[in-house]
matplotlib code that plots the C-alpha trace (Angstrom):
import matplotlib.pyplot as plt

x = [-8.7, -10.2, -8.7, -9.7, -11.0, -12.4, -15.9, -16.5, -18.1, -15.2, -12.7, -14.4, -14.4, -10.7, -9.9, -12.0, -10.1, -6.8, -8.1, -9.2, -5.9, -4.0, -6.1, -5.3, -1.6, -1.3, -3.1, -0.6, 2.4, 1.4, 0.9, 4.4, 5.9, 7.1, 8.1, 9.9, 11.7, 15.4, 15.4, 18.7, 16.9, 14.3, 11.5, 11.2, 14.0, 12.0, 11.0, 7.2, 4.7, 1.2, -1.8, -4.9, -6.2, -7.9, -4.6, -3.0, -5.8, -5.5, -1.8, -2.3, -5.1, -2.3, 0.3, -2.1, -2.3, 1.4, 2.7, 3.6, 7.3, 7.1, 5.3, 8.0, 10.7, 9.0, 8.6, 12.3, 13.2, 11.0, 12.7, 16.1, 14.6, 13.5, 16.9, 18.6, 16.0, 16.5, 20.3, 19.7, 17.1, 19.4, 22.0, 19.5, 19.3, 16.2, 16.4, 17.0, 16.5, 15.1, 11.5, 11.3, 8.7, 11.2, 12.4, 15.2, 13.2, 9.7, 7.1, 6.3, 2.8, 2.4, -1.4, -1.7, 0.7, -0.4, -1.6, 1.7, 3.5, 0.9, 1.1, 4.8, 6.3, 4.2, 3.1, 0.0, -2.1, -4.5, -6.8, -6.9, -10.0, -8.9, -8.8, -5.1, -3.8, -0.7, 1.4, 3.7, 6.4, 6.9, 10.1, 13.4, 13.2, 9.7, 10.9, 13.6, 11.0, 8.8, 11.7, 12.6, 9.1, 8.0, 7.5, 3.7, 1.6, 2.3, -0.3, -0.9, -3.0, -5.7, -5.9, -8.5, -11.7, -9.9, -8.4, -11.8, -13.3, -10.5, -11.2, -14.9, -14.0, -11.7, -14.4, -16.9, -14.4, -13.8, -17.6, -17.3, -14.7, -11.6, -11.1, -11.0, -8.3, -4.5, -3.4, -1.6, 1.8, 3.8, 6.1, 5.2, 7.9, 6.2, 2.8, 4.4, 6.1, 3.1, 0.8, -2.7, -4.3, -6.2, -8.2, -9.6, -13.0, -15.6, -16.9, -20.4, -19.0, -16.9, -19.9, -21.7, -18.7, -18.4, -22.1, -21.7, -18.7, -20.7, -23.5]
y = [-16.7, -13.2, -9.8, -8.0, -4.6, -1.8, -0.5, 3.2, 3.1, 1.1, 3.4, 6.4, 4.8, 4.0, 7.6, 8.9, 6.8, 8.1, 11.7, 11.3, 9.7, 12.6, 15.1, 13.3, 13.0, 16.7, 17.7, 15.6, 16.8, 20.4, 19.8, 18.3, 20.9, 17.9, 18.0, 15.7, 18.7, 18.5, 15.0, 13.2, 9.8, 8.5, 6.3, 5.0, 2.5, 1.0, -2.6, -2.2, -5.1, -4.4, -6.6, -5.9, -6.7, -3.3, -1.4, -3.8, -3.1, 0.6, 0.6, -1.1, 1.4, 4.0, 1.9, 1.6, 5.3, 5.3, 4.7, 1.0, 1.7, 3.4, 0.5, -1.9, 0.3, 0.2, -3.6, -4.0, -1.8, -4.0, -7.2, -5.6, -4.5, -8.1, -9.5, -7.1, -7.9, -11.6, -11.2, -9.3, -11.7, -14.6, -13.0, -12.6, -8.9, -6.6, -5.2, -1.5, -0.9, 2.1, 1.6, 0.9, 3.8, 6.4, 8.8, 10.9, 11.4, 11.7, 8.9, 7.8, 7.0, 9.6, 9.9, 6.1, 5.5, 3.0, 3.4, 2.6, 5.2, 7.7, 7.0, 6.6, 9.5, 10.7, 8.6, 6.5, 4.0, 1.3, -1.0, -4.6, -6.7, -8.5, -5.2, -4.8, -1.3, -1.0, 2.2, 3.3, 5.9, 7.3, 7.7, 8.4, 12.1, 12.4, 10.4, 12.9, 15.7, 13.8, 13.0, 16.7, 17.4, 17.4, 13.6, 13.8, 11.8, 12.9, 13.6, 10.6, 9.5, 7.1, 4.5, 2.1, 3.5, 4.0, 0.5, -1.0, 0.8, -0.6, -4.1, -3.7, -2.4, -5.4, -7.8, -6.1, -6.2, -9.9, -10.6, -11.9, -14.5, -12.8, -15.7, -18.2, -16.4, -16.3, -13.5, -10.6, -9.9, -8.2, -5.3, -2.8, -4.5, -7.9, -6.3, -4.8, -8.0, -10.2, -7.9, -6.9, -9.0, -12.1, -14.7, -18.1, -18.1, -19.9, -23.2, -21.7, -18.9, -21.4, -23.4, -20.2, -19.2, -22.6, -22.5, -19.2, -20.5, -23.6, -21.4]
z = [-13.5, -13.6, -12.8, -9.7, -10.8, -8.6, -9.5, -9.6, -6.2, -4.7, -6.3, -4.8, -1.4, -1.5, -2.7, 0.2, 2.7, 1.3, 1.5, 5.1, 6.0, 4.3, 6.3, 9.6, 8.7, 7.9, 11.1, 13.3, 11.2, 11.8, 15.6, 15.7, 13.3, 11.3, 7.6, 5.2, 3.7, 3.9, 5.4, 4.8, 4.5, 2.0, 3.2, -0.4, 0.4, 3.3, 2.9, 2.9, 2.4, 1.2, 2.1, 0.0, -3.5, -3.5, -3.3, -5.7, -8.2, -7.5, -8.2, -11.6, -12.4, -12.2, -14.1, -17.0, -17.4, -18.4, -21.9, -22.6, -22.8, -19.4, -17.9, -19.2, -17.7, -14.3, -14.4, -15.4, -12.4, -10.2, -11.3, -10.4, -7.0, -6.3, -7.2, -4.7, -2.0, -2.5, -1.9, 1.3, 2.6, 1.8, 4.0, 6.8, 6.4, 6.0, 2.4, 2.0, -1.7, -3.5, -4.7, -8.4, -8.7, -7.3, -10.0, -8.5, -5.3, -6.9, -7.1, -10.7, -9.5, -6.7, -7.2, -6.9, -4.0, -1.5, 2.1, 3.8, 1.6, 2.7, 6.5, 7.1, 9.0, 11.9, 15.0, 14.6, 16.5, 15.6, 17.6, 16.4, 16.2, 19.4, 21.2, 21.4, 20.6, 18.4, 18.5, 15.7, 16.7, 13.2, 11.2, 12.9, 12.2, 13.8, 16.8, 17.4, 17.4, 19.8, 22.1, 22.3, 23.8, 27.3, 27.5, 27.3, 24.9, 21.4, 18.8, 16.5, 13.6, 14.7, 11.9, 13.3, 11.6, 8.2, 8.3, 9.1, 6.1, 3.9, 5.3, 4.4, 1.0, 0.5, 1.5, -0.9, -3.8, -3.2, -2.9, 0.7, -0.3, 1.2, 3.6, 0.8, -1.3, -1.0, 1.3, -0.2, 1.3, -1.5, -2.1, -4.8, -7.0, -6.7, -7.6, -10.7, -11.8, -11.2, -13.1, -12.1, -9.3, -10.5, -8.6, -9.4, -11.0, -8.7, -10.2, -10.6, -12.8, -14.7, -15.7, -16.8, -18.9, -20.5, -21.4, -23.1, -25.1, -26.3, -27.6]

ax = plt.figure().add_subplot(projection="3d")
ax.plot(x, y, z, "-o")
ax.set_aspect("equal")
plt.show()
């Protein structure tokens, strides 16, 4: 097994995707006069699943910047989070548990938060590869703002281009073998407990490694 690690170029591309997304988010939020300030809810207890090795690797790049004891604390929180989620799922309920990275309302890895954490809130849309357009209404507070409008088409973040860039980045990171690897469908807690992302070493690379060991 080998760890999936972002190169400097891949890291720069992912950061640029995040920055463009942040720009688009802030533009739509300003047009809607939307803000999270004073919100009675906290989206950090939403049951989000994440789907790329690239973001998983990016998360762990942030984790490794923390002191070892802090890392252990977050992993311990993540295990408790998974226990609570398992109970809810076992009862046929959608989990609503506070993210293990939440420190009294602040994200312990804010600079390394993942895409869904950055997009939740305002309305958004995305066109799938099959041509079908998916619309996301935004959080409950934003929906109230939009409903108070004149009924016209509300501003929204168009995610298609950025998601395509992320898909290309993922394919590059996995050296064109994305379709051969297990799909990522994990919460942040699962990513913390599992550790950094790893994938099986191809047979050709195994033989090369074995030859080096013999020498």
